[in-house]
C-alpha positions in Angstrom: -29.8 -94.1 -172.5 -27.6 -92.4 -169.9 -24.5 -94.2 -168.6 -23.7 -94.3 -164.9 -20.0 -93.6 -164.6 -17.5 -94.0 -161.8 -16.5 -90.5 -160.7 -13.0 -89.2 -160.0 -11.9 -90.7 -156.7 -9.5 -88.1 -155.4 -5.8 -87.5 -155.4 -3.7 -90.7 -155.4 -6.9 -93.0 -155.4 -6.9 -95.2 -158.4 -9.7 -97.6 -157.8 -12.9 -98.3 -155.7 -15.0 -101.2 -154.7 -18.8 -101.4 -155.3 -20.2 -101.5 -151.8 -24.0 -101.4 -152.5 -26.6 -100.8 -155.1 -29.6 -99.1 -153.7 -31.8 -99.9 -156.7 -32.5 -103.0 -158.8 -32.7 -103.3 -162.6 -36.2 -102.1 -163.6 -36.6 -99.8 -160.7 -37.8 -96.2 -161.4 -35.2 -93.6 -160.6 -35.0 -89.8 -160.5 -32.2 -87.6 -161.5 -29.7 -87.1 -158.6 -31.2 -90.0 -156.7 -28.6 -92.2 -154.9 -27.9 -95.4 -156.9 -24.7 -96.9 -155.7 -22.1 -96.5 -152.9 -18.4 -96.9 -153.7 -15.6 -97.5 -151.1 -12.0 -96.6 -151.5 -9.1 -97.0 -149.1 -9.7 -93.5 -147.9 -13.3 -92.4 -148.4 -16.8 -93.6 -149.3 -18.4 -92.0 -152.4 -22.0 -91.9 -153.6 -23.0 -92.1 -157.3 -26.4 -90.6 -158.3 -28.6 -91.1 -161.3 -27.7 -89.0 -164.3 -31.4 -88.6 -165.3 -35.0 -89.5 -164.7 -35.9 -93.0 -165.9 -35.6 -96.7 -165.2 -32.4 -98.5 -164.1 -31.7 -100.4 -167.3 -28.8 -102.6 -166.4 -26.0 -103.0 -163.8 -22.6 -103.7 -165.3 -20.6 -103.8 -162.1 -21.8 -105.9 -159.2 -21.3 -105.4 -155.5 -17.7 -106.3 -154.6 -16.3 -105.5 -158.0 -13.3 -103.1 -158.3 -13.7 -100.2 -160.7 -11.6 -97.2 -161.9 -12.6 -93.7 -162.7 -14.7 -93.6 -165.9 -15.9 -97.2 -165.7 -19.5 -97.6 -166.8 -21.4 -99.0 -163.8 -24.8 -99.3 -165.5 -27.3 -97.3 -167.4 -30.6 -95.4 -167.0 -33.2 -95.6 -169.7 -34.7 -92.2 -170.1 -38.1 -91.2 -171.4 -41.7 -92.4 -171.2 -40.8 -95.7 -169.5 -39.9 -93.8 -166.4 -43.5 -92.7 -166.1 -44.8 -96.2 -166.2 -42.3 -97.5 -163.6 -43.8 -95.8 -160.6 -47.0 -97.9 -161.1 -45.9 -100.6 -158.6 -46.3 -98.1 -155.8 -50.1 -98.0 -155.3 -49.7 -96.5 -151.8 -51.1 -93.2 -153.1 -54.2 -94.8 -154.5 -54.7 -96.8 -151.3 -54.2 -93.7 -149.2 -56.8 -91.9 -151.2 -59.4 -94.6 -150.4 -58.4 -95.1 -146.8 -61.9 -94.5 -145.4 -63.5 -97.0 -147.7 -61.0 -99.8 -147.2 -58.4 -99.2 -144.5 -57.4 -102.8 -144.1 -56.3 -103.0 -147.7 -53.7 -100.3 -147.2 -51.3 -102.4 -145.1 -50.0 -104.9 -147.7 -49.5 -102.1 -150.2 -46.3 -100.9 -148.6 -43.2 -103.0 -149.3 -40.8 -103.9 -146.5 -37.8 -101.6 -146.1 -34.4 -103.2 -145.4 -32.3 -102.3 -142.4 -28.7 -102.4 -143.4 -25.4 -101.9 -141.7 -24.1 -98.4 -142.3 -20.6 -97.5 -143.5 -18.7 -97.6 -140.2 -15.7 -95.5 -141.1 -12.4 -95.7 -142.9 -10.6 -99.0 -142.5 -13.5 -100.6 -140.5 -14.6 -103.7 -142.4 -16.9 -105.4 -139.9 -18.7 -105.1 -136.6 -20.5 -107.1 -134.0 -24.3 -106.9 -133.4 -25.2 -105.6 -130.0 -28.5 -106.3 -128.2 -31.6 -105.4 -130.1 -33.6 -102.7 -128.3 -36.8 -104.0 -129.9 -38.0 -107.6 -130.4 -39.1 -109.4 -133.5 -42.6 -108.2 -134.4 -42.5 -105.0 -132.3 -43.9 -101.8 -133.8 -41.3 -99.1 -134.2 -41.2 -95.5 -135.3 -38.9 -93.8 -137.8 -35.5 -92.8 -136.4 -36.1 -94.9 -133.2 -33.0 -96.7 -132.0 -33.0 -100.4 -132.8 -29.5 -101.8 -132.2 -25.9 -100.8 -131.6 -23.2 -102.3 -133.8 -19.8 -102.4 -132.1 -16.6 -102.1 -134.1 -13.0 -102.1 -132.9 -13.1 -98.3 -132.7 -16.6 -96.9 -132.2 -20.2 -98.0 -131.6 -22.6 -97.3 -134.4 -26.3 -96.8 -133.7 -28.8 -98.1 -136.2 -32.3 -96.5 -136.2 -35.5 -97.5 -137.9 -35.7 -96.2 -141.5 -39.5 -95.9 -141.3 -42.6 -96.5 -139.2 -43.6 -100.2 -139.2 -43.1 -103.6 -137.7 -39.6 -105.0 -137.1 -38.3 -108.2 -138.5 -34.8 -109.2 -137.2 -32.3 -110.9 -139.6 -29.1 -110.8 -137.6 -28.8 -112.0 -134.0 -26.9 -110.4 -131.1 -23.2 -111.2 -131.4 -23.2 -111.8 -135.1 -20.4 -110.4 -137.2 -21.7 -108.0 -139.9 -20.3 -105.9 -142.7 -21.3 -102.5 -144.2 -24.3 -102.8 -146.4 -25.4 -106.2 -145.0 -29.1 -106.6 -144.3 -29.7 -107.1 -140.6 -33.5 -106.7 -140.6 -36.5 -105.1 -142.2 -39.4 -102.8 -141.4 -42.9 -103.6 -142.8 -45.2 -101.0 -144.2 -46.7 -98.2 -142.2 -50.1 -99.9 -142.2 -48.8 -102.7 -140.0 -47.1 -100.3 -137.7 -50.4 -98.5 -137.1 -52.2 -101.6 -136.0 -49.4 -103.1 -133.8 -49.2 -100.3 -131.2 -52.9 -100.7 -130.4 -52.2 -103.9 -128.5 -49.3 -102.5 -126.6 -51.1 -100.5 -124.0 -52.9 -103.6 -122.7 -49.6 -105.1 -121.8 -47.7 -102.1 -120.6 -49.7 -101.3 -117.4 -49.2 -104.8 -116.1 -45.5 -104.4 -115.4 -43.9 -100.9 -115.7 -40.5 -102.2 -114.6 -40.2 -104.5 -117.7 -40.9 -101.5 -119.9 -37.9 -99.7 -118.5 -35.6 -102.6 -118.9 -36.7 -103.1 -122.5 -35.6 -99.6 -123.3 -38.9 -97.7 -123.3 -39.0 -94.3 -121.5 -42.5 -92.9 -121.7 -42.6 -89.2 -122.3 -38.9 -88.7 -122.8 -37.4 -86.9 -125.7 -35.7 -90.0 -126.9 -37.9 -93.1 -126.1 -35.2 -95.7 -126.3 -32.2 -96.5 -124.1 -29.0 -98.1 -125.4 -28.4 -101.6 -124.2 -25.6 -100.5 -121.8 -28.0 -98.0 -120.2 -30.8 -100.5 -120.0 -28.5 -102.8 -118.0 -27.7 -100.2 -115.5 -31.3 -99.0 -115.2 -32.7 -102.5 -114.9 -30.1 -103.8 -112.4 -30.5 -100.8 -110.1 -34.2 -100.1 -110.4 -33.7 -96.6 -111.7 -36.5 -94.4 -113.1 -35.2 -93.2 -116.5 -37.4 -90.1 -116.3 -35.5 -89.0 -113.2 -32.0 -89.3 -114.8 -30.4 -86.1 -116.1 -29.5 -86.8 -119.7 -26.3 -85.3 -121.2 -26.0 -87.4 -124.4 -26.6 -86.2 -128.0 -30.3 -85.6 -128.8 -31.2 -85.8 -125.1 -30.1 -89.4 -124.8 -29.3 -90.9 -121.4 -25.7 -92.1 -121.4 -24.3 -95.0 -119.3 -22.4 -92.4 -117.3 -25.7 -90.5 -116.6 -27.2 -93.8 -115.3 -24.2 -94.6 -113.2 -24.2 -91.1 -111.7 -27.9 -91.6 -110.8 -27.2 -94.8 -108.8 -25.6 -92.9 -106.0 -28.4 -90.3 -105.9 -31.0 -93.0 -105.8 -29.3 -95.1 -103.1 -28.2 -92.3 -100.8 -31.6 -92.1 -98.8 -31.7 -95.9 -98.2 -29.0 -96.8 -95.8 -30.9 -99.9 -94.7 -29.9 -101.6 -97.9 -26.3 -101.9 -96.6 -27.3 -104.2 -93.8 -26.8 -107.4 -95.8 -23.4 -107.2 -97.6 -23.0 -110.9 -97.9 -26.2 -111.5 -99.8 -25.0 -110.9 -103.4 -22.3 -113.6 -103.0 -24.8 -116.4 -102.5 -26.6 -115.4 -105.8 -23.6 -115.1 -108.0 -21.3 -117.7 -109.6 -17.7 -117.8 -108.4 -16.5 -117.0 -112.0 -18.1 -115.4 -115.0 -16.8 -115.6 -118.6 -17.6 -112.6 -120.8 -16.5 -112.1 -124.4 -14.2 -109.1 -124.8 -15.8 -106.3 -126.8 -14.2 -105.5 -130.2 -12.9 -102.2 -128.7 -11.2 -104.0 -125.8 -9.8 -106.6 -128.2 -8.3 -103.8 -130.3 -6.9 -102.0 -127.3 -5.2 -105.2 -126.2 -3.8 -106.0 -129.6 -2.5 -102.5 -130.3 -0.9 -102.2 -126.9 0.9 -105.5 -127.3 1.9 -104.7 -130.9 3.3 -101.4 -129.6 5.4 -103.2 -127.0 6.6 -105.8 -129.5 7.6 -103.3 -132.2 9.1 -100.3 -130.4 12.2 -100.1 -128.2 10.2 -98.4 -125.4 11.9 -96.6 -122.5 10.5 -94.2 -119.9 12.2 -91.2 -118.4 10.8 -89.2 -115.4 10.9 -85.8 -114.0 8.8 -83.7 -111.6 7.2 -80.3 -112.0 6.3 -77.7 -109.4 2.8 -76.6 -110.3 2.8 -73.6 -108.0 2.9 -70.9 -110.7 0.4 -72.6 -113.1 -2.1 -73.1 -110.2 -1.7 -69.5 -109.1 -2.3 -68.3 -112.7 -5.4 -70.4 -113.0 -6.7 -69.2 -109.6 -6.1 -65.5 -110.7 -7.8 -65.7 -114.1 -10.2 -68.7 -114.1 -13.3 -66.6 -113.5 -12.6 -63.9 -116.1 -11.3 -66.6 -118.5 -14.6 -68.6 -118.3 -16.7 -65.4 -118.7 -14.6 -64.4 -121.8 -14.4 -67.7 -123.5 -17.2 -69.8 -122.1 -14.9 -72.6 -121.0 -13.0 -73.4 -117.8 -9.3 -73.0 -117.7 -7.8 -76.4 -117.0 -4.3 -77.9 -116.8 -4.5 -79.6 -120.2 -4.2 -76.4 -122.1 -0.9 -75.5 -120.3 0.5 -79.0 -120.9 -0.5 -79.0 -124.5 1.1 -75.7 -125.1 4.3 -76.9 -123.4 4.3 -80.1 -125.4 4.0 -78.3 -128.7 6.9 -76.0 -127.8 9.0 -78.9 -126.8 8.1 -80.8 -130.0 9.3 -77.8 -132.0 12.7 -78.1 -130.4 13.0 -81.9 -130.4 11.4 -83.0 -133.7 12.3 -86.7 -133.3 9.7 -87.0 -130.6 7.1 -85.8 -133.1 8.3 -88.3 -135.8 7.6 -92.0 -136.7 9.5 -94.9 -138.2 8.3 -96.3 -141.5 10.5 -99.2 -142.5 14.0 -97.8 -142.8 12.7 -94.2 -143.1 12.0 -91.6 -140.5 8.9 -89.4 -141.1 9.2 -86.0 -139.4 5.9 -84.3 -138.9 5.7 -80.6 -139.4 2.2 -80.5 -137.9 1.2 -81.0 -134.3 -1.9 -83.2 -133.9 -2.1 -84.1 -130.2 -3.9 -87.2 -129.1 -5.7 -87.0 -125.7 -6.4 -90.3 -124.0 -9.9 -90.5 -122.7 -11.3 -93.2 -120.4 -14.9 -94.3 -121.3 -17.1 -97.0 -119.9 -16.2 -99.1 -123.0 -12.5 -98.6 -122.8 -9.7 -96.2 -123.6 -9.9 -94.0 -126.8 -7.5 -91.4 -128.0 -9.2 -88.6 -130.0 -6.9 -86.1 -131.8 -6.8 -82.4 -131.3 -5.8 -81.1 -134.8 -3.2 -78.4 -135.3 -2.7 -77.7 -131.6 0.1 -75.3 -132.4 -2.4 -72.8 -133.9 -4.8 -72.9 -131.0 -5.0 -70.5 -128.0 -5.5 -71.8 -124.4 -9.2 -71.3 -124.9 -9.2 -73.1 -128.2 -7.4 -76.1 -126.7 -9.8 -76.3 -123.7 -12.8 -76.1 -126.0 -11.4 -78.7 -128.4 -10.4 -81.2 -125.7 -13.8 -80.7 -124.0 -15.7 -81.4 -127.2 -13.6 -84.5 -127.9 -14.0 -85.8 -124.4 -17.8 -85.4 -124.5 -18.0 -87.2 -127.9 -15.8 -90.0 -126.5 -18.1 -90.6 -123.5 -21.2 -90.4 -125.6 -19.8 -92.8 -128.2 -20.1 -90.2 -130.9 -16.5 -89.9 -132.0 -15.9 -90.2 -135.8 -13.1 -92.2 -137.4 -11.4 -89.0 -138.5 -11.3 -87.8 -134.9 -9.2 -90.8 -133.8 -6.6 -91.0 -136.6 -3.4 -89.3 -137.5 -2.1 -88.1 -134.1 1.6 -87.2 -133.9 2.0 -87.3 -130.1 -0.2 -88.3 -127.1 -0.9 -87.0 -123.6 -2.5 -89.2 -121.0 -3.6 -87.9 -117.6 -3.7 -90.7 -115.1 -3.8 -88.0 -112.4 -7.5 -87.6 -112.8 -7.8 -91.1 -111.3 -5.2 -90.5 -108.5 -2.2 -92.1 -110.2 1.1 -91.0 -108.6 3.4 -92.5 -111.3 3.2 -94.7 -114.3 5.0 -95.8 -117.5 2.6 -95.1 -120.4 2.7 -97.3 -123.5 3.3 -95.7 -126.8 0.4 -95.1 -129.1 1.9 -96.6 -132.2 3.2 -95.5 -134.6 4.0 -92.4 -132.6 7.4 -92.1 -130.9 6.4 -90.4 -127.7 3.6 -90.2 -125.0 3.5 -87.9 -122.0 2.0 -89.2 -118.7 0.6 -86.6 -116.3 -0.1 -87.6 -112.7 -1.7 -86.6 -109.5 -0.7 -83.2 -107.9 0.6 -84.0 -104.4 1.7 -81.5 -101.7 5.3 -82.5 -100.9 8.2 -81.0 -98.9 10.8 -79.5 -101.3 14.1 -77.8 -100.8 13.8 -74.3 -102.2 16.9 -72.1 -101.9 18.1 -73.9 -98.9 14.7 -74.0 -97.2 12.1 -76.7 -96.9 8.8 -75.6 -98.4 5.5 -77.5 -99.2 4.8 -77.4 -102.9 2.2 -78.9 -105.2 4.3 -81.4 -107.2 3.5 -83.6 -110.2 5.5 -86.5 -111.6 5.8 -86.5 -115.4 6.7 -89.6 -117.4 7.8 -89.6 -121.1 7.8 -93.0 -122.8 9.6 -92.9 -126.1 10.8 -95.1 -128.9 14.6 -95.5 -128.3 15.0 -96.5 -132.0 14.4 -92.9 -133.0 14.7 -90.8 -129.9 18.0 -90.8 -128.0 18.1 -90.5 -124.2 19.6 -87.0 -124.3 16.7 -85.9 -126.5 14.1 -87.5 -124.3 15.5 -85.9 -121.1 15.8 -82.5 -122.8 12.2 -82.8 -124.1 10.9 -83.5 -120.5 13.1 -80.8 -118.9 11.8 -78.2 -121.5 8.2 -79.1 -120.5 9.1 -78.7 -116.8 10.6 -75.3 -117.5 7.6 -74.0 -119.4 5.2 -75.2 -116.7 7.2 -73.9 -113.7 7.5 -70.5 -115.5 4.5 -70.1 -117.8 5.5 -66.6 -118.9 8.4 -68.2 -120.9 5.8 -69.5 -123.3 4.3 -66.1 -123.8 7.8 -64.6 -124.4 8.8 -67.5 -126.6 11.8 -68.3 -124.4 
């Protein structure tokens, strides 16, 4: 008999919760096979079998709290382990497939489709639209459904070949480990596709809307992409895919709309037609991400004493520097030289000098941060997210550009992890990319400062008694007046202005 013990949970973590057992009492197990998943307030842990054998008993049920060293269950070692695999006659059935192929189908047990762990502090999500219907044949790793949380969208794929049975409907609230469906054995999967070709040729348009893309690297489209493709009669095979694993993202589909519609000016002849087909109002439930954005922004306004101070910066020298070195920079580092790296460098230098802007309030304490993790606001088709560029003070201009580029792509593809969106000390938001001239950004709580960049506009400026046309940008610093005084806020913004108008100062540490 070998006990299954709760492992050490990490520094300052004293207990964990049993999230899910992957085996039942009496199941055969192998040494190092996953048996149970534990969740703490910081991480998820996996506990594996200490030996080959049979799961003898379970002493801690799902939902129980345990501490390091607690006996979770036991594994009975020895000869009984050899007998346990008997209930899997798939091998015997496979050996005799030629003689009795029909008998092989019921031999394989259904495999549960469960909600994956969705990240630290994420306790539930909402079911999106199923890409497949109940009874459809699916292939292993094929996208089945997206689960939307208040921070990220999680894709759930088929765990095996087979036939889908749906147990959780679109819009249902689900939790990690919950069963949302199942996949029958591979025998059923083999027979189901045989009927599909008879239906598919009848209406190729319906196949596109249901998420099927024949011949593509990834044969399923996410629900958001399906909507764009179906509503605009797009051919998925003609859309350039930029998502992970060759997936078509919603942005790819939207970009393809203009390309597809350009050669057909006649379609613009009836602008009033859509009005007749549409209701005057439409009620749509807010996504979890949008609900979270709304709640956090309002909490930020209600909690902090927010104030915004403005300045403007002459971008002449930064633009000249970019123009002079952008080609050699890209050849050397494999990334384009943008404005964000200059602003990030200037922000880090200013934070060094005005540490209150890099701090946060916790009750009656002020926590000063001696690290510089810069949040970068990114607009996506699902809403605003703020991934974090870690240790920005240690990065070169090229390192900053690469880091921001990777975070932006992950945000647009819905591939950000929880770790990438937590722990920022200061945030930069660039409304100028959308043409914003001036704004008052809202703090990203619990941070004490956020810098708003804006559109670069040619304006007449008085330079040494002469009027000259210069590329000017308004800057806005919103700050928490409970911790940052007006003098500090203005000094912080002036410091950024100085470093951008004379970039060499940063190189000389002046």
